[in-house]
BAGUFI-915567 format. One line per field, with one value per residue: residue number from 1; residue in three letters; x, y, z of N, C-alpha, C, CB in turn. Coordinates in nm, 2 decimals. Glycine has a CB too. Example, Ala and Ser with C-alpha at 12.3 -4.5 7.8 and 13.67 -1.06 7.14 Angstrom:
<vexmars>
nr = 1	2 $
rest = Ala	Ser $
nxx = 1.32	1.28 $
nyy = -0.57	-0.22 $
nzz = 0.78	0.71 $
caxx = 1.23	1.37 $
cayy = -0.45	-0.11 $
cazz = 0.78	0.71 $
cxx = 1.32	1.29 $
cyy = -0.33	0.00 $
czz = 0.78	0.79 $
cbxx = 1.13	1.41 $
cbyy = -0.45	-0.06 $
cbzz = 0.90	0.57 $
</vexmars>
This chain:
<vexmars>
nr = 1	2	3	4	5	6	7	8	9	10	11	12	13	14	15	16	17	18	19	20	21	22	23	24	25	26	27	28	29	30	31	32	33	34	35	36	37	38	39	40	41	42	43	44	45	46	47	48	49	50	51	52	53	54	55	56	57	58	59	60	61	62	63	64	65	66	67	68	69	70	71	72	73	74	75	76	77	78	79	80	81	82	83	84	85	86	87	88	89	90	91	92	93	94	95	96	97	98	99	100	101	102	103	104	105	106	107	108	109	110	111	112	113	114	115	116	117	118	119	120	121	122	123	124	125	126	127	128	129	130	131	132	133	134	135	136	137	138	139	140	141	142	143	144	145	146	147	148	149	150	151	152	153	154	155	156	157	158	159	160	161	162	163	164	165	166	167	168	169	170	171	172	173	174	175	176	177	178	179	180	181	182	183 $
rest = Met	Thr	Gly	Lys	Arg	Leu	Pro	Gly	Ile	Gly	Gln	Met	Arg	Leu	Arg	Asp	Ala	Arg	Asp	Ala	Glu	Met	Trp	Thr	Arg	Leu	Ser	Arg	Phe	Cys	Ala	Glu	Glu	Pro	Gly	Ala	Phe	Asp	Arg	Asp	Pro	Ala	Arg	Asp	His	Val	Thr	Ala	Ser	Ala	Phe	Val	Leu	Ser	Pro	Asp	Leu	Thr	Ser	Val	Leu	Leu	Thr	His	His	Ala	Arg	Leu	Asn	Leu	Trp	Leu	Gln	Leu	Gly	Gly	His	Cys	Asp	Gly	Ile	Ala	Asp	Ala	Pro	Phe	Val	Ala	Ala	Lys	Glu	Ala	Tyr	Glu	Glu	Ser	Gly	Leu	Arg	Arg	Ile	Arg	Gln	Leu	Gly	Gln	Glu	Val	Phe	Asp	Val	Asp	Ile	His	Gln	Ile	Pro	Pro	Ser	Ser	Arg	Glu	Pro	Ala	His	Leu	His	Tyr	Asp	Val	Arg	Tyr	Leu	Phe	Val	Ala	Glu	Ala	Gly	Thr	Ala	Arg	Ala	Ser	Val	Glu	Ser	His	Ala	Leu	Ala	Trp	Val	Pro	Leu	Ala	Asp	Leu	Ala	Gly	Phe	Gly	Val	Gly	Asp	Ser	Val	Ser	Val	Leu	His	Arg	Lys	Trp	Pro	Ala	Trp	Arg	Ala	Glu	Val	Leu	Gln $
nxx = -1.06	-1.28	-1.33	-1.42	-1.74	-1.79	-1.98	-2.18	-2.00	-1.95	-1.86	-1.53	-1.35	-1.07	-0.78	-0.54	-0.21	-0.20	-0.47	-0.54	-0.40	-0.47	-0.76	-0.74	-0.59	-0.80	-1.04	-0.94	-0.93	-1.17	-1.29	-1.20	-1.21	-1.44	-1.55	-1.52	-1.67	-1.70	-1.63	-1.36	-1.12	-0.92	-0.83	-0.81	-1.04	-1.30	-1.39	-1.56	-1.58	-1.64	-1.57	-1.69	-1.80	-1.83	-2.09	-2.05	-1.86	-1.58	-1.45	-1.37	-1.53	-1.35	-1.27	-1.10	-0.98	-1.01	-0.88	-0.67	-0.56	-0.51	-0.59	-0.88	-1.09	-1.43	-1.56	-1.58	-1.66	-1.81	-1.92	-2.03	-2.26	-2.28	-2.27	-2.12	-2.12	-2.40	-2.28	-2.09	-2.26	-2.40	-2.22	-2.11	-2.34	-2.37	-2.11	-2.07	-2.33	-2.45	-2.77	-2.86	-2.68	-2.56	-2.53	-2.25	-2.19	-2.20	-1.99	-1.70	-1.48	-1.25	-0.99	-0.85	-0.56	-0.45	-0.27	-0.38	-0.25	-0.14	-0.40	-0.45	-0.67	-0.70	-0.49	-0.25	-0.39	-0.53	-0.71	-0.90	-1.00	-1.31	-1.39	-1.62	-1.78	-1.95	-2.21	-2.27	-2.60	-2.77	-2.80	-2.57	-2.25	-2.09	-1.89	-1.86	-1.85	-1.64	-1.44	-1.21	-1.21	-1.39	-1.34	-1.40	-1.19	-1.04	-1.00	-0.79	-0.61	-0.55	-0.28	-0.15	-0.27	-0.19	-0.27	-0.24	-0.11	-0.33	-0.56	-0.52	-0.51	-0.77	-0.75	-0.60	-0.71	-0.98	-1.03	-1.07	-1.30	-1.49	-1.53	-1.63	-1.82	-2.00	-2.10 $
nyy = -1.39	-1.44	-1.28	-1.50	-1.46	-1.18	-1.18	-0.88	-0.69	-0.81	-0.90	-0.96	-0.88	-0.97	-0.86	-0.81	-0.92	-0.71	-0.68	-0.94	-0.99	-0.82	-0.84	-1.11	-1.05	-0.90	-1.05	-1.25	-1.11	-1.02	-1.27	-1.30	-1.11	-1.03	-0.80	-0.65	-0.43	-0.27	0.05	0.10	0.26	0.14	-0.09	-0.25	-0.17	-0.21	0.01	0.22	0.30	0.55	0.63	0.86	0.96	1.17	1.26	1.26	1.03	1.11	1.24	1.28	1.30	1.44	1.47	1.73	1.64	1.72	1.63	1.45	1.61	1.55	1.51	1.29	1.01	0.99	0.88	0.63	0.52	0.25	0.21	0.01	-0.07	-0.35	-0.34	-0.27	-0.16	0.01	0.19	0.33	0.47	0.60	0.75	0.92	1.05	1.24	1.34	1.45	1.63	1.60	1.50	1.30	0.97	0.68	0.34	0.20	-0.08	-0.37	-0.50	-0.52	-0.27	-0.22	-0.25	-0.12	-0.17	0.04	0.23	0.43	0.73	0.80	0.96	1.24	1.15	0.85	0.55	0.49	0.29	0.02	0.09	-0.11	-0.04	-0.06	-0.02	0.15	0.19	0.50	0.71	1.02	1.17	1.40	1.67	1.94	1.93	2.01	2.14	1.95	1.95	1.76	1.85	2.04	2.12	2.02	1.88	1.82	1.60	1.56	1.24	1.18	1.34	1.29	1.18	1.43	1.54	1.52	1.32	1.01	0.69	0.54	0.69	0.69	0.47	0.44	0.57	0.39	0.13	0.20	0.19	-0.08	-0.15	0.05	-0.06	-0.34	-0.27	-0.06	-0.22 $
nzz = -7.19	-6.88	-6.56	-6.28	-6.16	-5.91	-5.61	-5.55	-5.73	-5.98	-6.32	-6.49	-6.78	-6.87	-6.99	-7.01	-6.84	-6.58	-6.55	-6.49	-6.24	-6.06	-6.07	-5.95	-5.70	-5.59	-5.58	-5.38	-5.14	-5.11	-5.08	-4.84	-4.65	-4.43	-4.38	-4.65	-4.76	-4.60	-4.44	-4.28	-4.15	-4.03	-4.19	-4.51	-4.77	-5.02	-5.30	-5.50	-5.83	-6.09	-6.44	-6.63	-6.94	-7.17	-7.35	-7.67	-7.62	-7.63	-7.43	-7.07	-6.72	-6.45	-6.12	-5.97	-5.67	-5.32	-5.05	-5.14	-5.33	-5.62	-5.98	-6.03	-6.10	-6.07	-5.74	-5.47	-5.15	-5.02	-4.80	-4.65	-4.84	-5.03	-5.31	-5.59	-5.86	-5.78	-5.58	-5.75	-5.94	-5.76	-5.61	-5.88	-5.91	-5.67	-5.69	-5.92	-6.05	-6.22	-6.42	-6.54	-6.59	-6.76	-6.73	-6.91	-7.09	-6.88	-6.77	-6.51	-6.57	-6.50	-6.23	-5.97	-5.75	-5.50	-5.26	-4.97	-4.87	-4.52	-4.29	-4.04	-3.96	-4.00	-4.09	-4.32	-4.55	-4.83	-5.08	-5.30	-5.55	-5.78	-6.08	-6.32	-6.67	-6.76	-6.92	-6.97	-6.99	-6.94	-6.81	-6.63	-6.54	-6.18	-5.94	-5.64	-5.30	-5.20	-5.37	-5.57	-5.82	-6.15	-6.43	-6.78	-6.98	-7.26	-7.35	-7.54	-7.47	-7.18	-7.05	-7.06	-6.89	-6.64	-6.50	-6.30	-6.39	-6.27	-6.36	-6.64	-6.75	-6.86	-7.12	-7.24	-7.19	-7.34	-7.61	-7.71	-7.54	-7.62	-7.91	-7.84	-7.70	-7.85	-8.06 $
caxx = -1.10	-1.35	-1.30	-1.53	-1.82	-1.77	-2.06	-2.15	-1.89	-1.98	-1.74	-1.47	-1.31	-0.93	-0.76	-0.37	-0.15	-0.23	-0.61	-0.56	-0.36	-0.55	-0.88	-0.70	-0.60	-0.96	-1.14	-0.87	-0.96	-1.33	-1.34	-1.08	-1.23	-1.62	-1.62	-1.44	-1.74	-1.71	-1.54	-1.29	-0.99	-0.79	-0.82	-0.81	-1.17	-1.37	-1.45	-1.62	-1.56	-1.75	-1.55	-1.81	-1.76	-1.90	-2.24	-1.98	-1.78	-1.45	-1.40	-1.41	-1.52	-1.24	-1.26	-0.96	-1.01	-0.99	-0.81	-0.56	-0.50	-0.52	-0.73	-0.94	-1.24	-1.55	-1.61	-1.59	-1.65	-1.93	-1.98	-2.12	-2.31	-2.21	-2.29	-2.03	-2.22	-2.48	-2.23	-2.00	-2.33	-2.44	-2.07	-2.09	-2.44	-2.35	-1.98	-2.08	-2.42	-2.53	-2.89	-2.89	-2.61	-2.57	-2.38	-2.19	-2.17	-2.22	-1.86	-1.63	-1.40	-1.09	-0.97	-0.72	-0.54	-0.38	-0.26	-0.42	-0.19	-0.22	-0.40	-0.46	-0.80	-0.67	-0.33	-0.25	-0.45	-0.54	-0.83	-0.95	-1.11	-1.35	-1.43	-1.71	-1.78	-2.09	-2.19	-2.36	-2.68	-2.87	-2.73	-2.45	-2.15	-2.08	-1.84	-1.91	-1.78	-1.51	-1.35	-1.18	-1.31	-1.48	-1.30	-1.40	-1.10	-1.04	-0.94	-0.65	-0.50	-0.53	-0.15	-0.09	-0.31	-0.13	-0.29	-0.13	-0.12	-0.44	-0.67	-0.47	-0.56	-0.89	-0.73	-0.53	-0.83	-1.13	-1.06	-1.12	-1.43	-1.53	-1.53	-1.71	-1.96	-2.11	-2.09 $
cayy = -1.43	-1.33	-1.35	-1.52	-1.35	-1.18	-1.08	-0.76	-0.63	-0.84	-0.97	-0.82	-0.94	-0.97	-0.82	-0.83	-0.95	-0.62	-0.72	-1.05	-0.92	-0.67	-0.93	-1.21	-0.99	-0.88	-1.20	-1.31	-1.02	-1.01	-1.38	-1.34	-1.00	-1.02	-0.67	-0.57	-0.30	-0.14	0.18	0.07	0.29	0.03	-0.20	-0.23	-0.20	-0.17	0.11	0.21	0.46	0.55	0.70	0.92	0.99	1.27	1.19	1.16	0.90	1.15	1.29	1.20	1.39	1.40	1.56	1.77	1.59	1.81	1.57	1.41	1.73	1.50	1.48	1.17	0.98	1.02	0.77	0.68	0.43	0.17	0.24	-0.12	-0.13	-0.45	-0.33	-0.16	-0.08	0.11	0.28	0.40	0.53	0.70	0.89	0.99	1.14	1.31	1.42	1.55	1.72	1.56	1.44	1.16	0.89	0.57	0.24	0.16	-0.21	-0.44	-0.61	-0.40	-0.16	-0.20	-0.25	-0.07	-0.13	0.15	0.26	0.59	0.80	0.83	1.11	1.28	1.05	0.74	0.51	0.42	0.14	0.00	0.07	-0.22	0.02	-0.12	0.10	0.10	0.32	0.54	0.83	1.15	1.19	1.51	1.80	2.04	1.92	2.10	2.00	1.93	2.00	1.69	1.85	2.19	2.15	1.93	1.92	1.72	1.60	1.47	1.08	1.15	1.42	1.24	1.19	1.56	1.67	1.54	1.23	0.90	0.59	0.46	0.75	0.72	0.36	0.45	0.57	0.27	0.05	0.24	0.14	-0.21	-0.12	0.10	-0.16	-0.42	-0.26	-0.02	-0.31 $
cazz = -7.08	-6.81	-6.42	-6.23	-6.10	-5.76	-5.53	-5.53	-5.80	-6.14	-6.39	-6.55	-6.92	-6.83	-7.11	-6.96	-6.73	-6.48	-6.55	-6.39	-6.08	-6.02	-6.01	-5.88	-5.58	-5.55	-5.54	-5.26	-5.05	-5.09	-5.03	-4.73	-4.57	-4.42	-4.41	-4.75	-4.82	-4.53	-4.47	-4.16	-4.19	-3.96	-4.25	-4.64	-4.83	-5.15	-5.31	-5.65	-5.93	-6.25	-6.58	-6.68	-7.03	-7.21	-7.49	-7.80	-7.59	-7.63	-7.26	-6.93	-6.64	-6.41	-6.03	-5.83	-5.52	-5.20	-4.99	-5.22	-5.43	-5.76	-6.05	-6.03	-6.19	-5.98	-5.68	-5.34	-5.07	-5.06	-4.68	-4.62	-4.90	-5.09	-5.46	-5.61	-5.96	-5.77	-5.54	-5.82	-5.97	-5.68	-5.62	-5.96	-5.94	-5.62	-5.73	-6.08	-6.03	-6.35	-6.39	-6.57	-6.65	-6.76	-6.74	-7.07	-7.06	-6.76	-6.66	-6.46	-6.63	-6.44	-6.13	-5.92	-5.64	-5.47	-5.12	-4.96	-4.78	-4.37	-4.23	-3.89	-3.90	-4.04	-4.10	-4.44	-4.64	-4.95	-5.20	-5.41	-5.65	-5.89	-6.17	-6.44	-6.72	-6.76	-7.01	-6.92	-7.09	-6.90	-6.68	-6.63	-6.40	-6.11	-5.86	-5.49	-5.16	-5.21	-5.53	-5.60	-5.95	-6.23	-6.58	-6.90	-7.05	-7.39	-7.37	-7.60	-7.36	-7.04	-7.03	-7.09	-6.79	-6.52	-6.42	-6.33	-6.44	-6.20	-6.44	-6.77	-6.77	-6.96	-7.24	-7.33	-7.24	-7.40	-7.79	-7.71	-7.49	-7.74	-8.04	-7.81	-7.64	-7.95	-8.20 $
cxx = -1.18	-1.32	-1.42	-1.58	-1.79	-1.92	-2.06	-2.06	-1.94	-1.89	-1.63	-1.37	-1.15	-0.86	-0.61	-0.36	-0.17	-0.39	-0.64	-0.49	-0.42	-0.68	-0.85	-0.71	-0.76	-1.06	-1.08	-0.94	-1.08	-1.38	-1.28	-1.16	-1.37	-1.65	-1.55	-1.51	-1.75	-1.61	-1.49	-1.18	-0.90	-0.76	-0.86	-0.98	-1.18	-1.44	-1.49	-1.63	-1.65	-1.64	-1.67	-1.74	-1.86	-2.00	-2.14	-1.90	-1.59	-1.38	-1.48	-1.40	-1.42	-1.31	-1.11	-0.99	-0.96	-0.89	-0.69	-0.48	-0.44	-0.64	-0.75	-1.07	-1.33	-1.58	-1.58	-1.59	-1.78	-1.98	-2.13	-2.23	-2.25	-2.24	-2.25	-2.08	-2.27	-2.39	-2.13	-2.08	-2.34	-2.31	-2.08	-2.22	-2.39	-2.26	-1.97	-2.19	-2.48	-2.65	-2.93	-2.77	-2.65	-2.48	-2.35	-2.14	-2.21	-2.15	-1.80	-1.53	-1.25	-1.13	-0.85	-0.67	-0.46	-0.36	-0.31	-0.33	-0.21	-0.27	-0.40	-0.60	-0.78	-0.52	-0.34	-0.33	-0.48	-0.68	-0.84	-1.06	-1.19	-1.40	-1.53	-1.76	-1.94	-2.08	-2.28	-2.46	-2.80	-2.77	-2.62	-2.38	-2.09	-1.99	-1.91	-1.81	-1.64	-1.39	-1.34	-1.24	-1.35	-1.37	-1.35	-1.29	-1.06	-0.96	-0.81	-0.57	-0.48	-0.40	-0.08	-0.14	-0.31	-0.18	-0.21	-0.19	-0.28	-0.58	-0.63	-0.53	-0.68	-0.86	-0.67	-0.64	-0.93	-1.10	-1.09	-1.23	-1.52	-1.58	-1.60	-1.85	-2.07	-2.09	-2.22 $
cyy = -1.38	-1.38	-1.38	-1.42	-1.35	-1.10	-0.95	-0.66	-0.68	-0.92	-0.88	-0.90	-0.91	-0.96	-0.81	-0.89	-0.86	-0.66	-0.81	-1.04	-0.92	-0.80	-1.06	-1.18	-0.93	-0.94	-1.26	-1.24	-1.04	-1.19	-1.40	-1.22	-1.02	-0.89	-0.56	-0.48	-0.22	-0.02	0.16	0.12	0.22	-0.08	-0.17	-0.26	-0.17	-0.07	0.10	0.32	0.46	0.65	0.74	0.96	1.07	1.21	1.15	1.10	1.00	1.22	1.24	1.33	1.33	1.53	1.62	1.71	1.65	1.74	1.53	1.52	1.62	1.51	1.32	1.15	1.00	0.89	0.78	0.52	0.33	0.18	0.13	-0.13	-0.24	-0.45	-0.23	-0.09	0.08	0.24	0.39	0.51	0.63	0.79	0.98	1.13	1.29	1.41	1.52	1.67	1.70	1.47	1.30	1.07	0.76	0.46	0.21	0.02	-0.29	-0.50	-0.47	-0.36	-0.22	-0.21	-0.22	-0.09	-0.06	0.17	0.42	0.63	0.76	0.95	1.13	1.17	0.90	0.67	0.49	0.29	0.15	0.01	-0.05	-0.18	-0.06	-0.01	0.03	0.21	0.35	0.63	0.91	1.17	1.33	1.56	1.86	2.02	2.05	2.06	2.03	1.96	1.91	1.68	2.00	2.21	2.04	1.97	1.79	1.73	1.47	1.35	1.12	1.27	1.40	1.24	1.30	1.61	1.67	1.45	1.11	0.77	0.50	0.53	0.70	0.61	0.36	0.48	0.47	0.17	0.05	0.20	-0.01	-0.21	-0.09	0.00	-0.29	-0.36	-0.16	-0.06	-0.33 $
czz = -6.98	-6.67	-6.38	-6.15	-5.95	-5.70	-5.55	-5.61	-5.96	-6.16	-6.47	-6.68	-6.87	-6.95	-7.12	-6.88	-6.55	-6.47	-6.46	-6.29	-6.02	-5.94	-5.98	-5.70	-5.49	-5.48	-5.43	-5.15	-5.01	-5.03	-4.86	-4.62	-4.53	-4.41	-4.52	-4.81	-4.71	-4.51	-4.32	-4.20	-4.10	-4.05	-4.40	-4.69	-4.97	-5.18	-5.47	-5.73	-6.08	-6.31	-6.63	-6.81	-7.10	-7.35	-7.57	-7.74	-7.61	-7.51	-7.17	-6.85	-6.53	-6.25	-5.96	-5.73	-5.40	-5.15	-5.04	-5.31	-5.61	-5.87	-6.07	-6.09	-6.03	-5.92	-5.52	-5.24	-5.07	-4.91	-4.63	-4.74	-5.03	-5.25	-5.52	-5.75	-5.90	-5.71	-5.64	-5.89	-5.91	-5.66	-5.73	-5.96	-5.82	-5.64	-5.85	-6.07	-6.17	-6.31	-6.39	-6.66	-6.68	-6.79	-6.89	-7.01	-6.90	-6.67	-6.58	-6.56	-6.62	-6.27	-6.08	-5.81	-5.57	-5.31	-5.11	-4.85	-4.62	-4.36	-4.06	-3.88	-3.94	-4.08	-4.24	-4.47	-4.77	-4.98	-5.29	-5.49	-5.77	-5.97	-6.32	-6.51	-6.73	-6.85	-6.96	-7.00	-7.05	-6.77	-6.68	-6.51	-6.33	-6.01	-5.72	-5.39	-5.14	-5.32	-5.54	-5.73	-6.04	-6.38	-6.69	-6.98	-7.16	-7.36	-7.45	-7.52	-7.21	-6.97	-7.01	-6.99	-6.66	-6.45	-6.38	-6.39	-6.39	-6.30	-6.61	-6.84	-6.86	-7.11	-7.33	-7.34	-7.33	-7.54	-7.80	-7.66	-7.61	-7.85	-7.98	-7.78	-7.74	-8.09	-8.26 $
cbxx = -1.01	-1.51	-1.23	-1.52	-1.96	-1.61	-2.03	-2.11	-1.73	-1.97	-1.81	-1.36	-1.37	-0.89	-0.83	-0.28	-0.02	-0.18	-0.65	-0.54	-0.34	-0.63	-1.00	-0.56	-0.50	-1.02	-1.15	-0.72	-0.94	-1.42	-1.30	-0.87	-1.20	-1.70	-1.64	-1.37	-1.88	-1.74	-1.63	-1.28	-0.97	-0.83	-0.90	-0.70	-1.28	-1.43	-1.38	-1.75	-1.36	-1.97	-1.48	-1.88	-1.72	-1.80	-2.39	-1.92	-1.84	-1.45	-1.41	-1.30	-1.65	-1.07	-1.34	-0.95	-0.97	-1.12	-0.88	-0.60	-0.32	-0.49	-0.74	-0.94	-1.25	-1.69	-1.54	-1.75	-1.62	-1.90	-2.01	-2.22	-2.36	-2.25	-2.41	-1.88	-2.36	-2.59	-2.17	-1.93	-2.40	-2.49	-1.90	-2.08	-2.60	-2.36	-1.86	-2.15	-2.36	-2.43	-2.95	-3.03	-2.53	-2.65	-2.40	-2.03	-2.04	-2.28	-1.68	-1.56	-1.42	-1.00	-0.99	-0.71	-0.54	-0.46	-0.10	-0.59	-0.23	-0.12	-0.55	-0.48	-0.97	-0.74	-0.26	-0.11	-0.58	-0.48	-0.82	-0.99	-1.05	-1.44	-1.26	-1.85	-1.69	-2.15	-2.20	-2.29	-2.74	-3.05	-2.70	-2.49	-2.01	-2.18	-1.65	-1.95	-1.91	-1.54	-1.45	-1.03	-1.24	-1.68	-1.11	-1.50	-1.02	-0.98	-1.07	-0.64	-0.53	-0.57	-0.10	-0.10	-0.45	-0.14	-0.38	-0.05	0.03	-0.46	-0.68	-0.32	-0.57	-0.97	-0.69	-0.38	-0.88	-1.17	-0.90	-1.05	-1.42	-1.43	-1.35	-1.65	-1.93	-2.13	-2.02 $
cbyy = -1.45	-1.32	-1.27	-1.61	-1.37	-1.07	-1.08	-0.77	-0.71	-0.72	-1.07	-0.70	-0.86	-1.09	-0.71	-0.73	-0.94	-0.46	-0.77	-1.19	-0.80	-0.53	-0.94	-1.23	-0.89	-0.88	-1.35	-1.29	-0.89	-0.95	-1.48	-1.30	-0.86	-1.09	-0.61	-0.63	-0.31	-0.18	0.36	-0.06	0.42	-0.05	-0.30	-0.33	-0.14	-0.24	0.22	0.16	0.48	0.64	0.63	1.04	0.89	1.39	1.31	1.23	0.73	1.22	1.44	1.06	1.43	1.43	1.51	1.93	1.46	1.82	1.49	1.29	1.82	1.37	1.55	1.14	0.76	1.08	0.65	0.78	0.50	0.00	0.41	-0.10	-0.05	-0.60	-0.32	-0.21	-0.17	0.07	0.21	0.30	0.49	0.65	0.83	0.90	1.04	1.26	1.32	1.44	1.86	1.48	1.49	1.18	0.89	0.56	0.07	0.29	-0.22	-0.50	-0.72	-0.43	-0.01	-0.03	-0.34	0.04	-0.20	0.27	0.25	0.62	0.94	0.83	1.18	1.47	1.10	0.74	0.36	0.39	0.09	-0.12	0.18	-0.35	0.11	-0.24	0.19	0.01	0.32	0.58	0.81	1.29	1.03	1.46	1.76	2.19	1.84	2.14	1.98	1.79	1.97	1.58	1.77	2.22	2.25	1.99	1.95	1.74	1.62	1.54	0.96	1.18	1.57	1.10	1.13	1.63	1.71	1.67	1.21	0.87	0.53	0.51	0.95	0.74	0.31	0.57	0.65	0.19	0.04	0.43	0.18	-0.31	-0.01	0.19	-0.21	-0.48	-0.18	0.12	-0.45 $
cbzz = -7.03	-6.86	-6.31	-6.18	-6.14	-5.71	-5.41	-5.44	-5.74	-6.25	-6.50	-6.41	-7.09	-6.74	-7.14	-6.91	-6.78	-6.51	-6.66	-6.42	-6.05	-6.23	-6.11	-5.93	-5.60	-5.64	-5.66	-5.26	-5.09	-5.28	-5.12	-4.79	-4.64	-4.30	-4.27	-4.86	-4.88	-4.41	-4.50	-4.11	-4.18	-3.82	-4.17	-4.69	-4.76	-5.18	-5.27	-5.65	-5.99	-6.24	-6.68	-6.59	-7.07	-7.24	-7.59	-7.93	-7.77	-7.72	-7.22	-6.88	-6.61	-6.54	-5.95	-5.76	-5.50	-5.11	-4.95	-5.31	-5.31	-5.75	-6.21	-5.92	-6.30	-6.07	-5.76	-5.32	-4.95	-5.14	-4.69	-4.45	-4.92	-5.01	-5.50	-5.61	-5.98	-5.69	-5.46	-5.91	-5.98	-5.55	-5.65	-6.08	-5.90	-5.56	-5.76	-6.22	-5.98	-6.46	-6.46	-6.66	-6.60	-6.80	-6.67	-7.16	-7.10	-6.77	-6.79	-6.32	-6.54	-6.49	-6.10	-5.93	-5.59	-5.55	-5.06	-4.91	-4.81	-4.24	-4.29	-3.85	-3.98	-4.12	-4.01	-4.46	-4.60	-4.98	-5.31	-5.34	-5.71	-5.87	-6.23	-6.41	-6.85	-6.65	-7.16	-6.92	-7.12	-6.85	-6.53	-6.63	-6.44	-6.08	-5.84	-5.46	-5.02	-5.19	-5.70	-5.61	-6.05	-6.23	-6.58	-6.99	-6.96	-7.51	-7.47	-7.79	-7.36	-7.04	-7.10	-7.23	-6.80	-6.47	-6.45	-6.18	-6.42	-5.99	-6.40	-6.79	-6.65	-6.91	-7.25	-7.26	-7.19	-7.39	-7.91	-7.66	-7.38	-7.80	-8.10	-7.72	-7.47	-7.96	-8.19 $
</vexmars>
């Protein structure tokens, strides 16, 4: 089953109950929140992420996020741009140093709604993170100022790399995607 197309986001194939729940919550949020793509720290907002796969599709590029001190996929705030696939690509370029990436498939790969802890600048809030798949085609990865480090992590090793469910979802969902996208 495919979720209804959302403006600025696209469509997502709903593969399980988690996908259906996340898509329903995202759809409701976007319908009810006029500033869904804004970066107002006083309210929840949409973010966009990129799981950037290696050219041979066996590893993913992760960033050790400086503020959160976690290994995560590349991505960030939409900052008022209501075009999540564009923002995911932009953030991937900015945070990776890669010279060329391409989106793998046109659908949303995953949605993850998670709480961001409070800081001295903003209260706790939710990120409605919309994730897309990309493949690296040219360039050498190098960390940005937002990151302590970058690492190409084999998909089979994600669980042992110390990432949470939010990132390890890639390992779980990738086989079905690979079969469909690369048919």
